[in-house]
C-alpha positions as CSV (number, residue, x, y, z in Angstrom):
1,X,78.5,11.6,-30.6
2,X,75.0,10.8,-31.5
3,X,73.9,10.9,-35.2
4,X,71.3,13.0,-36.9
5,X,69.2,10.0,-37.3
6,X,69.0,9.4,-33.6
7,X,67.9,13.0,-33.1
8,X,65.3,12.8,-35.8
9,X,64.1,9.5,-34.3
10,X,63.3,11.2,-31.1
11,X,61.6,14.0,-33.1
12,X,59.5,11.4,-34.7
13,X,58.6,9.9,-31.3
14,X,57.7,13.3,-30.0
15,X,55.4,13.8,-33.0
16,X,53.6,10.5,-32.4
17,X,53.0,11.5,-28.7
18,X,51.8,15.0,-29.7
19,X,49.4,13.8,-32.4
20,X,48.0,11.0,-30.3
21,X,47.5,13.6,-27.5
22,X,45.2,15.7,-29.7
23,X,43.4,12.6,-31.0
24,X,42.5,11.4,-27.5
25,X,41.9,14.9,-26.2
26,X,43.2,17.0,-23.3
27,X,40.0,16.2,-21.2
28,X,36.5,14.8,-21.5
29,X,35.3,17.8,-23.6
30,X,37.9,17.5,-26.4
31,X,39.2,14.9,-28.8
32,X,37.5,11.5,-28.4
33,X,35.8,12.9,-25.2
34,X,36.8,10.0,-23.1
35,X,36.1,10.0,-19.3
36,X,39.0,11.3,-17.2
37,X,39.3,7.9,-15.6
38,X,39.6,6.0,-19.0
39,X,43.0,4.3,-19.4
40,X,43.7,6.2,-22.6
41,X,43.1,9.5,-20.9
42,X,45.2,8.6,-17.9
43,X,48.0,7.5,-20.2
44,X,47.7,10.7,-22.1
45,X,48.1,12.7,-18.9
46,X,51.1,10.6,-17.9
47,X,52.8,11.2,-21.2
48,X,52.7,14.9,-20.5
49,X,55.9,14.2,-18.7
50,X,57.6,13.6,-22.0
51,X,55.8,15.3,-24.9
52,X,56.7,19.0,-24.8
53,X,59.7,18.5,-22.6
54,X,61.2,16.3,-25.3
55,X,60.5,18.8,-28.0
56,X,62.2,21.5,-26.0
57,X,65.1,19.3,-25.1
58,X,65.7,18.5,-28.8
59,X,65.4,22.2,-29.7
60,X,68.1,22.9,-27.2
61,X,70.4,20.2,-28.6
62,X,70.0,21.5,-32.2
63,X,70.6,25.1,-31.0
64,X,73.8,24.0,-29.4
65,X,75.0,22.7,-32.9
66,X,74.7,26.3,-34.2
67,X,74.6,28.7,-31.3
68,X,74.3,32.4,-31.5
69,X,77.7,33.7,-32.2
70,X,77.5,37.2,-33.7
71,X,74.8,39.7,-34.6
72,X,71.9,39.5,-32.1
73,X,69.6,41.4,-34.4
74,X,70.2,38.9,-37.2
75,X,69.6,36.0,-34.9
76,X,66.4,37.5,-33.6
77,X,65.0,38.2,-37.1
78,X,65.8,34.6,-38.1
79,X,63.9,33.2,-35.2
80,X,61.0,35.7,-35.7
81,X,60.7,34.5,-39.3
82,X,60.9,30.8,-38.3
83,X,58.7,30.9,-35.3
84,X,56.5,34.0,-35.1
85,X,55.5,34.2,-38.8
86,X,53.9,30.7,-38.7
87,X,52.4,31.4,-35.3
88,X,50.7,34.6,-36.7
89,X,49.6,33.1,-40.1
90,X,48.8,29.5,-39.3
91,X,47.8,30.2,-35.7
92,X,45.3,32.9,-36.8
93,X,43.9,30.7,-39.6
94,X,43.5,27.9,-37.0
95,X,41.7,30.3,-34.6
96,X,39.3,31.3,-37.3
97,X,38.7,27.7,-38.3
98,X,37.9,26.9,-34.6
99,X,35.4,29.7,-34.5
100,X,33.6,28.4,-37.5
101,X,33.3,24.9,-36.0
102,X,30.2,24.5,-33.8
103,X,30.2,22.5,-30.6
104,X,28.0,19.7,-31.9
105,X,30.5,19.0,-34.7
106,X,33.2,18.0,-32.2
107,X,35.3,21.1,-32.4
108,X,38.7,21.2,-30.8
109,X,39.4,22.7,-27.4
110,X,41.2,26.0,-26.5
111,X,39.2,28.2,-28.9
112,X,39.8,32.0,-28.7
113,X,37.4,33.8,-26.4
114,X,38.7,37.3,-26.6
115,X,39.9,38.3,-30.1
116,X,41.4,41.5,-28.8
117,X,44.0,39.4,-27.1
118,X,44.7,37.2,-30.2
119,X,48.3,35.9,-29.8
120,X,48.8,38.1,-26.8
121,X,47.2,35.1,-25.1
122,X,48.6,32.2,-27.2
123,X,46.3,30.3,-29.5
124,X,45.9,26.6,-28.8
125,X,49.2,24.6,-29.2
126,X,50.9,27.6,-30.9
127,X,51.9,28.7,-27.4
128,X,55.0,26.6,-28.0
129,X,56.2,28.8,-30.8
130,X,55.9,32.0,-28.8
131,X,57.5,30.4,-25.7
132,X,60.4,29.0,-27.8
133,X,61.0,32.4,-29.3
134,X,61.2,33.9,-25.8
135,X,63.7,31.2,-24.8
136,X,65.9,31.8,-27.8
137,X,66.1,35.5,-27.0
138,X,66.9,34.8,-23.4
139,X,69.5,32.3,-24.5
140,X,71.1,34.8,-26.9
141,X,71.4,37.3,-24.1
142,X,73.0,34.7,-21.8
143,X,75.4,33.8,-24.6
144,X,76.4,37.4,-25.0
145,X,77.0,37.7,-21.2
146,X,79.0,34.4,-21.4
147,X,76.8,32.7,-18.8
148,X,76.6,29.5,-20.7
149,X,80.2,28.9,-21.5
150,X,81.4,27.0,-18.4
151,X,79.7,24.2,-16.5
152,X,79.6,26.3,-13.3
153,X,77.8,29.3,-14.8
154,X,75.6,27.0,-16.8
155,X,74.6,25.1,-13.6
156,X,73.7,28.4,-11.9
157,X,71.4,29.3,-14.9
158,X,69.9,25.9,-14.9
159,X,69.1,26.1,-11.2
160,X,67.5,29.5,-11.7
161,X,65.4,28.1,-14.6
162,X,64.3,25.1,-12.4
163,X,63.2,27.4,-9.6
164,X,61.3,29.6,-12.0
165,X,59.6,26.5,-13.5
166,X,58.5,25.2,-10.1
167,X,57.8,28.3,-8.0
168,X,57.6,31.4,-10.2
169,X,55.4,30.9,-13.3
170,X,55.0,34.1,-15.4
171,X,51.8,35.3,-17.0
172,X,50.4,33.4,-19.9
173,X,50.7,36.5,-22.2
174,X,53.2,36.3,-25.1
175,X,54.0,32.7,-24.1
176,X,55.9,33.7,-21.0
177,X,54.4,31.1,-18.8
178,X,55.2,28.4,-21.4
179,X,58.8,29.7,-21.5
180,X,59.2,29.1,-17.8
181,X,57.9,25.6,-18.3
182,X,60.1,24.7,-21.2
183,X,63.4,26.5,-20.3
184,X,64.9,23.7,-18.0
185,X,64.5,21.1,-20.8
186,X,65.9,23.4,-23.4
187,X,68.9,24.1,-21.2
188,X,69.4,20.4,-20.6
189,X,69.5,19.9,-24.3
190,X,72.1,22.6,-24.7
191,X,74.2,21.1,-21.9
192,X,74.0,17.6,-23.3
193,X,75.6,18.8,-26.4
194,X,78.0,21.4,-25.0
195,X,79.2,19.4,-22.0
196,X,78.8,15.8,-23.1
197,X,81.2,14.5,-20.4
198,X,78.9,15.6,-17.7
199,X,75.8,13.9,-19.1
200,X,77.6,10.6,-19.7
201,X,78.9,10.2,-16.1
202,X,78.0,6.7,-15.0
203,X,76.6,7.9,-11.6
204,X,74.3,10.3,-13.4
205,X,73.0,7.7,-15.7
206,X,72.2,5.4,-12.7
207,X,70.3,8.4,-11.1
208,X,68.5,9.1,-14.3
209,X,67.2,5.6,-14.4
210,X,66.5,5.1,-10.7
211,X,65.0,8.5,-9.6
212,X,62.0,8.4,-12.1
213,X,61.3,4.7,-11.1
214,X,61.2,5.6,-7.4
215,X,58.9,8.6,-8.0
216,X,56.6,6.8,-10.4
217,X,56.3,4.0,-7.9
218,X,55.4,6.5,-5.1
219,X,52.8,8.0,-7.4
220,X,51.3,4.6,-8.1
221,X,50.9,4.1,-4.4
222,X,49.2,7.4,-3.9
223,X,48.3,9.9,-6.7
224,X,50.6,11.7,-9.2
225,X,50.9,15.5,-9.0
226,X,48.3,17.3,-11.2
227,X,49.4,17.4,-14.9
228,X,48.7,21.2,-15.1
229,X,50.7,22.0,-11.9
230,X,54.5,22.1,-12.5
231,X,56.4,20.8,-9.5
232,X,59.8,19.6,-8.5
233,X,58.8,15.9,-8.8
234,X,57.4,16.2,-12.3
235,X,60.3,18.4,-13.4
236,X,62.9,15.7,-12.2
237,X,61.0,12.9,-13.9
238,X,60.8,14.8,-17.2
239,X,64.4,15.9,-17.1
240,X,65.5,12.3,-16.5
241,X,63.2,11.0,-19.2
242,X,64.6,13.3,-21.8
243,X,68.2,12.5,-20.9
244,X,67.5,8.8,-20.8
245,X,65.8,8.7,-24.2
246,X,68.8,10.6,-25.6
247,X,71.4,8.3,-24.0
248,X,69.6,5.2,-25.3
249,X,70.6,6.3,-28.8
250,X,67.6,4.8,-30.5
251,X,67.5,4.8,-34.3
252,X,64.4,4.1,-36.4
253,X,64.3,4.8,-40.1
254,X,60.6,5.5,-40.2
255,X,60.5,7.5,-37.0
256,X,63.5,9.6,-38.2
257,X,61.6,10.3,-41.5
258,X,58.6,11.5,-39.6
259,X,61.0,13.6,-37.4
260,X,62.2,15.4,-40.5
261,X,58.7,16.8,-41.0
262,X,58.3,17.7,-37.3
263,X,57.7,21.4,-37.7
264,X,54.9,21.0,-40.3
265,X,53.3,18.2,-38.2
266,X,53.4,20.5,-35.2
267,X,51.7,23.3,-37.2
268,X,48.9,21.5,-38.9
269,X,48.1,18.2,-37.2
270,X,45.0,19.2,-35.1
271,X,43.1,20.2,-38.2
272,X,43.5,16.7,-39.7
273,X,43.0,14.8,-36.5
274,X,39.7,16.7,-35.8
275,X,38.5,16.3,-39.4
276,X,39.2,12.6,-39.4
277,X,37.4,12.1,-36.0
278,X,34.4,14.1,-37.2
279,X,34.1,12.2,-40.5
280,X,34.5,8.8,-38.9
281,X,32.0,9.5,-36.1
282,X,29.5,10.8,-38.7
283,X,29.6,7.5,-40.5
284,X,29.1,5.6,-37.3
285,X,32.6,4.4,-36.4
286,X,32.8,4.2,-32.6
287,X,35.7,1.7,-32.1
288,X,38.3,3.5,-30.0
289,X,41.3,1.7,-31.6
290,X,40.1,2.5,-35.1
291,X,39.5,6.2,-34.2
292,X,42.9,6.5,-32.5
293,X,44.8,4.9,-35.4
294,X,42.9,6.7,-38.1
295,X,43.4,10.0,-36.3
296,X,47.1,9.4,-35.8
297,X,47.6,8.5,-39.5
298,X,45.5,11.5,-40.6
299,X,47.4,13.9,-38.4
300,X,50.8,12.8,-39.7
301,X,50.0,12.2,-43.3
302,X,47.8,15.3,-43.8
303,X,50.4,17.6,-42.2
304,X,53.2,16.1,-44.2
305,X,51.3,16.4,-47.5
306,X,50.3,20.0,-46.7
307,X,53.8,21.0,-45.8
308,X,55.2,19.5,-48.9
309,X,52.6,21.4,-51.0
310,X,53.4,24.7,-49.3
311,X,57.1,24.2,-50.0
312,X,56.3,24.3,-53.7
313,X,55.8,28.1,-53.7
314,X,57.7,31.1,-52.2
315,X,54.6,32.2,-50.3
316,X,54.0,28.8,-48.9
317,X,57.6,28.6,-47.7
318,X,57.1,31.9,-46.0
319,X,53.9,30.7,-44.3
320,X,55.8,27.8,-42.6
321,X,58.7,30.0,-41.6
322,X,61.2,29.1,-44.3
323,X,63.1,31.4,-46.7
324,X,61.2,32.3,-49.8
325,X,64.0,31.1,-52.0
326,X,63.9,27.6,-53.4
327,X,67.2,26.9,-51.6
328,X,65.3,26.8,-48.3
329,X,63.4,23.7,-49.5
330,X,66.6,21.7,-49.5
331,X,66.6,18.4,-47.6
332,X,67.8,20.0,-44.3
333,X,65.5,18.4,-41.6
334,X,62.9,20.4,-39.8
335,X,64.7,19.7,-36.6
336,X,67.6,21.7,-37.9
337,X,65.6,24.4,-39.7
338,X,63.5,25.1,-36.6
339,X,66.4,26.0,-34.4
340,X,69.2,27.0,-36.7
341,X,70.8,30.4,-35.9
342,X,69.9,32.0,-39.2
């Protein structure tokens, strides 16, 4: 059985990948605005195979520690408080801030273009919160129908989720498209916790190592599938990467500490990475390594400081999806708070 520190270590790793992604930028019009052929941009694209799949995989693992076992309404209200309230409050504030930033100041990408569809079409990276809420509700229904109790039923659900991921993306509205993308990784996380014997099979571990190597080598000889187009090859590589990272059992004290702040980092990091980049470029700093390191530190440190400040008040705790009572500011890690069935 893996320890909490191992889980939080992977949370911390996922945070580093996510923050560095926004520092570098999704394309040549955002972040550091590097050419698409720049090695940093190409690496950023390749790491898309791990970033959000790993977050979703870990969310599934933590859910499996405290699955829905009772009142569906109470479960839904807990997830709405934890995920949808921060999405609405922090996501709306972020959208307004984006609107106030002019293009020549190096604003972030993904700004709202139709305010009538605010949060119906997800705002920036907050799509993950909407999509995760959809996944939790679907999972709760499947639990009620007992479709996740046996390996056979679970495998059938997993195959359906994989097919939907590859061939049947839903509309972007309300995070449905994101839910189809994340669902296979979430289910793998649940399975890794619920059926550990299956995920420790020696033959499976060999396949988990070899299959991605073969696929990556074939991509190197030709071209990898587009990062914005889900496909069976990318899905297999991402699933194997998540399972392999978990089976490695890595432990790092500093990564685990970062991982305990993962939810706050997810909510706030783009504000601090963008502010740091704008400030450094205005004073003439152009060195890529300096901009990358400073943006990464600012995204992590600023988010942690802001989260710690918000936890000092009942209103602040509500904004980040925690209970208003002081008890909710106990040292329970973000990785548990974000997915606990409360």
